[in-house]
N, C-alpha and C positions, 0 to 999 in steps of 0.2 A: 780590073779597075785600076785606073792610074792614080798616082798620087795626088794629083789635083782633084780628080771626083771624089777621092776619100776626104780630102780637106773639105770640100763643099758639103759631103755628106756629114761630117763631123760639126761643121758649123750650124747646119741646119737643126740637126738633132740637138745641140746644144741651145739654140734659140726656142726650139719647142720645148725642151725642159724647164726653161727659164720662164717662159711664159706659162706653163703649166703651174710652177710653183707660185707665180705672182698672182694669178687668178684663184688658185687655191687659198692663198693666204687672204686675199680679198673677199672671198666668199665666207670664209670662216670669221671674219672680223665685222662682217655686216650684221647690224644690229636688228632683232625681231622684237616687235613690241607685242606682248600678250594682253589682251583686254583685262580690265579690272575684274570683271565677272568670272571670267576663267581663272584668273590668278585666285580669287576665292574658293573656288571649287578645288584647285590643286593645292591647297595648303597642306602641309606636311603632317601626318598623323603624330601624335605624342608617342614618343618610344617607352614610356613608362608603362609597364604591365601590372595590371592590378591582381596580385595573386589571392587577396582576400576574397573575391568574387568566385575564384574556383574552390575556396575552402568552404564557402557557404553551400 
């Protein structure tokens, strides 16, 4: 491989990596809306543990 071919390969690799990073950031920032009905279903459970029910 000549020096010119290596430079072209390095530039193409750099462009590919930059595009990959940009598209990955854009994908991560895209907002996904969850319907209200599903939000009600997936509400977190209370972390408080009722030890009195175990003692009964």
